[in-house]
N, C-alpha and C positions, 0 to 999 in steps of 0.2 A: 196887650189887648188880647182878649179871647178871640180865637178864630171864629169864622162865620158859624153861627148856631142856627139861625133861621134858614130853612131850606129855601132855595130860590124858586119856589113854586107859588104860583098865583092862581086864584080861583077863576075858572071859566064861567061865563063866556067873555067877561070883560077884562080879566086879568087883575082882579081886586086882591089886595093883600089878605093873608090869613089874619084873624084877630088875635091879639096877644092873650086874651083870656082862654082861647082854645088850645094853647100849647099844652101838651099832655104831660110833660115831665114835672110841671109845677114850678120849675125854676124861673121861667119868664114871668108868669103871673105874679109870683112872689116878689120878683125884682121890680116890676112895674108898680105894685102896691107900695113897696118900700119907697120908691121914687115919689109917688103921689102923696103918701103920708109925710115924707120929709119936706116937700115943697109947700105943703099946706099947713104944716105945724113945725116950727123950728125946734121944738122940743123932741121931735122924733129923731131917732138915730140916723146918722148919715148912711148912705148906701155903702155896702162893701164894694171892693174892687170888682168882684164877679158880677154883682147886681148892676153896677154902673156900666160895665161892658155889655151885659145883656140888654139893658135899656137902649144904649147907643146902637147896638146891633139891630134891634127891632126898628128903631127910627130909620136907619139906613135901608133896611128891607122895605119898610112901609113906603118911603118916598120913591123908591125905585119901581114900584108897581106900574105895570104898563097902562092900567086904567086911567091914570092921571094925564097921560099924554094926550088922549083925545079931548078930554075936558079942558086942558090948558090950551090946546090949539084953538078950540072953539072960543075961548076967552082971549085969544091972541096974547097969551102969556107964557109961551113955551120957554122964553128966556128966564122967567121966574122959576119955572120947574127945574131947569138946569142949574140955576143958582142954588135952589134949595137942596138939590142932590149934591152939589159940590160942598155946601155948608155942612151937610150931614156927615160927610167924610172927615170933617174937621172937629167933630164933637169930641170933647175930652173930659168934661166935668158937668155937674148939675146946672150951674149957671148957663153953660153953653146950650144944654138941652132945653132949658126953660126959654131962652131967647129964640132958639130955633123953632120950638113949638109955637110960640107967639107969632112968629113970622108965617108959619104954615097956616095958622088960624085965620090970618088975613085973607087967605085964598080958599077958605072953607075946607082945609085939609086938617083933620084931627087925628094924629097918630095914637093918642092915648084916650 
């Protein structure tokens, strides 16, 4: 697995995550687009190992944003947030990511 790529910096004042499209090296946006293209069209090539690692890393960064904590507390779902954070640490492949994103979407969290 590629080491942490996303800086653990979140936007003030609420601690929101940086958006994947704003990453300046071009590697993360390229990886996310490869993921999107692959999951929406099975004829698209599979992600490279580096792309897979970048997408997983961004998902982990996204779910650890401090801003979700207040919102989840208000919804009395802090346990759900902790579970999503734990699940993000276990992501290993495209089907894992897809299932995890579907779970996030149930709580109006959209990493991609």
